[in-house]
N, C-alpha and C positions, 0 to 999 in steps of 0.2 A: 302360541306355538312358534318355535323358531324355524324360519324357512332357510333352505340352502342358500349359500352365498351366490350372488350373481343370478338369482332367479328372475331378476328384472329383465335379463336378456332373453331367457328361454321360456319363462313362465307364460307370457301371452300366447306364444306359439303352441305351447303344450296344452293350454286350456282350449285353444281353438281346435287343435287336433282331436282332443278327447271329445269335445262337443260334436264334431263331425262324425266321429265313429259311433257315438251313442245315437245320434239322430239318424244316421244312415248305416245301420249295422250290415255287415256282410260276412259270410263264412269263408275263411281261407280255403282255397282250392289246393294250393301248393305252398310249402314253407321251405325256404332255403337257408341253410346254416353255414356260416363261415367264421373261422377264428383267426383274427389278425394279431399275431404276437409281435410286440415291440421287443424284438429279441436282441438283448444287449449283453454279450459275453463279458464285456469289460465294465459292466455297471459297478460303481463304487470302487473302481481302480484296483482290481485284484491282480495277483501275479499272473504271468502267462500260463503257468501250470493250472491255476484255478479256473481261468477262462476256458482253457482246453477241457477241463473236467465238466464245465457247464454244458459245453456243446456235446461232449461224449455222452453225457447222461441222456440227452434227447435222442442221439443217434442210436443208443442201445435200447431205450425203453419205448420210444414212440412206435416203431414198427410192430412191436408186440401188442401194444394197446390198439393200434389200427386193425390188426388181425383179429383181435378178440371182440372188437366192437361189432355191434349188429350192422347189417347192411341197410342202406336207404331204399327208397322205393324203386330205384333203378338198379339195385344190386351192388352199389358201390360202397367202398370203405370210406371213412372220413379222410379228408385231405386238409392238412394243417398248413397255414401260411406263415412263414417266418419273414417278417420285415426286418432286414438286416441293415445295421448302421454303416454307412459309407466310411465313417472315421474309424471303425473298428475292424476293417477288412484284414483278414488273414486267409490266404489261399487254402490252407488245410481245413479251416473251419467250413468254408463254402463247399469244399469237396465233400464233406460229410453230409451237408444239407442237400447237395446235388444228388448224392446217392439215394436219399429218400425220395427226392423228386423223381428219379428214374423208376422207382417202385410205384409211382402214382399216388403216394400217400402224403406228399408234402410239396410245397411250392415256396419260392423265394421272391420277394419284392424289395423295394428300396425304402429305407428309413434313414433319416439324416438329422444331425444336430449341427447347427451353424449359428454364428453370432457376429453379424456386422462385417463380414468380409465383402470385398467388392463383387459386383455383379458378375464380372468375367471369371473370377475365382470360383464362385458358386457353380457357374455353368461348366467350368472345366472339371470340377470335382464330380458333379453329377454325370456328365458325359462319360468321363473315364470309368466311373464305377458301373454305369449302365453297360458300357461296352465290355468291360471285364466279366461281368456276370454272364453276358451273352456269349462272348467268344471263347473265354477260358473255361467257363463252368457249364456251358450248355443250358443256361437258365434264361428266363424271360421268353419272349416270342415276338413275331412280327405282326404288325397291324398297319394296314394301309401303306405299306412300303417302308416302315421304319420300326426300329426296336421299341416295343411298348413296355411300360412298367406301371405298377400300382405304387402309391406313395403314402407314407406317414411322416409327418413333421415332428421332430423331437420337441419335447416340452409343449406340444400343442400350440406352436407359435406360427402356424401357417400364415403366409401373406402378411408378415410383420404385425400380427394381431395382439401381441402383448404390450402393455404400457411401456413407453419409451423405446419400443423396437427391440426389446430384450429377446435374445435367442433367435433372431432372424435378421431384420434390417433391409428387407427387399419388399417394397410396395407392389412391385410387378411380378411377384413370385408365381402367381397363377399363370400369367402369360408365359413365363419362362418354362414352367412345367409342361404346359401345353405344347410348346415348341420342341421340347426335349423328348416328347413321346409319352407323357403320362396319360394313361387311359382313364384313371379315376383316383381320387383322393379318399383315403380311409381314416383320416385323422379324427374326425368328430365322432362322438361328442367329447367335449372337454369338461362338461359338467360345471363344477364350481370355479372354473377359471374364467377370467375376463375375455379369453379367446373364444368362448362358446358362441356359436352362430345363433341367430334368431330363428332360422329355419330349423324345425324340430320334427324328427321322425318322418322325414320326406327325403326321397332321392331327387336331386335337383341339379341344374346347371348353374354354376357360378360364372358371372361375367366380371372380368377384371377391369378395375379402374386403376391404371398404373400410377396414378398420382396420389392414391390414398391406400391405407392399410385395410385389411380384413374385408376384401371385396366379396368373400364367400358368405358373409353373414346373411344375405338374402339371395334369391335366385329364382329360376323357373323350374317348376316341378316336371319330372319326366312322366309322361303319360303315353298310353298306347296310341300310335299313329301320329305323334307329334315329332317334328323335325328337331334335330339337335339345336339347342338355343343357348349357347354360352361357350365359355372357354375351357371349363374343367368340370367334369362330372363329380359330384359329391355323393358318396355312399356312407351315410352315418350309421352308427349303431343306435339301439333304443335309448331313449332318454325320458325320464319321468320320475314318478314317486312310487315307492313301495309301501304298502299299507300293512303288511304282515311283519312278524318277527320282532317288532319294537313297539313301544307305547306311542312313539311319534313317528311320522313318516320319514323314510330314508330315501336318498336319491338313488335311482337306478340308472347306471350308465352302460350296462352291458360288460362290465369288467368282471373277470373271474380271477380270483387271487386267494392266497392262503387265508386272508381275513375276510373274504367275501366269496364263499364257495357256492357253486350252483346248487339249487334246491328245486324241488318240484314246483313250488310256488313261483320261483324266478323264471322257470321255463314258461309257465303260463303268462307271466308278466311280459316276457320278451315277445311272445306271440301277440299280446294285446297292444304293445307299444311300437314295435318295429315298423319301419317304412313298408308301404304297400304300393304295388302297381296293380290296379284291379283287385283280383282275388289272390294274388301272389304276395307273400310276406317275406321280407328279406332281413334276416337276423345276422348282423355283424357284431360278434363279440370281440373283446380284446383282453390282452393280458401282458405281463412282463415275465415271460416264462423262463428266462435265464437265471433269474434270482433264485437262490437256493430254497427260500421259504415257499416260493410259488411252484417251482418245479417239483418239490417234494409233494405238495398237495395235488397238483395237476396229474403228475405221473403216478402218484400213489393211489389213485382211485377217482379223483374228481372228474377227470375227462371221461372215464369209462361210465360213470354215473350220468354225466351230462348227456352223452349220446343215447344212453338207454332211456332216460326220462323224456328226452325230446322225441324219440321215436314213439314211446308209449303215448304221450300226450297227443301227437299228431294222429296216431291210429284211433285214439278215442274220439277225436274230432272228425274222423274219416277224411283226413287231409294228407295228401301225398307229401313226402319230405325228402330233402336232398342234402347230402353233405358235400360242400363245395369249397374250393379255394377262392381267394379274392378274385382271381382272374375269371374263374368259372361263374362267380356271381355276376361279374360285369357282363359276361356273354349272355346270361339269362335275362338280365335287365335290357340289354340291347336288343335281344330277340323280341321281347315284349313291346319295346318301343316301335319296332318295325312290323309289329303284328304277325310274328312268327311263333311257332311252338318252341318254348325255351328248352324243353327236354330234348327235342329233336336237334336243336341248334348245338347243344352241348355234345350230343352223340356225334354229330357231323364234325365238330371241332376236334374231338378225340380221334376220329377216323383220319382226319387230315394230319393230325400229329403223328400218327403211326406211319403214314405213308410219306409225308414230306418233312417231318420234324420241325414244323413251323408253329404249331399251336399246342405246345405241351402244357 
């Protein structure tokens, strides 16, 4: 049997995680679902008009899908998170995404591709984009006195993790992100890439070693009642093997795409694999939704089916379920860490947003 590439990185962690879950089974009490879209309107170098059409397609279709989707256990619609690339910034595109954010059905975080530029240039790019999203478009929010953002690294090259420093170049990127206000990284899993972390299906704190790449490969798991113990919170999606649909196992990375649509089986697999804190399971899926083949599938019915099947499976298991943005997933994780009710914490955050405009 042919194993997936680079399974030597994540295989031991995967086996350890599966063994623990089989040896100490627990029934999920709550399931949290977020979709992180690596949203790249200029993927494959289209014309400005084609890039505009890609954004418009989502601005037109997503509100209708969110309205038709069933509500979660708190009565909320799905909230879709667009991780927008700094290098593809167009004010009019962000205005369209911000309009959906105002409706409470979308959020925007930071995505970036960079390759070998000096440290100060990277900091300047990130700082400028962060402030533009906040001040010009009313996106992001404040946390502990500074503008906070979630992050996805282009090409899964976080912290200079690809061979030869390709698509990054900064061994201290985790420290830089922490200092810039990054509340969590959502890059992992990278699956069959050499950038894949050894930590599998665990929400954890990465500690940076500024002299070496890929400091996030190992870390300290987040548990209830434990203090923050690292430089950057890592919130990965599910990673493992799928045993249905094919004669040989297939890698499951939580990606939804035209060639890898959601199915009822995959929903069950996500619930089995995704990181847990106690009896709360956190399912972070990802996609590249600006690409026409993917947007056609996602907006043409795949997202609708995903939300329906997820709700049905959770109800079957008598498990509460919540549709959340990347930011809201972070709030739920942080609430559990400090031994608070995550549902109440999200409700309080939304209340603060309505009154103070700080926690949208």
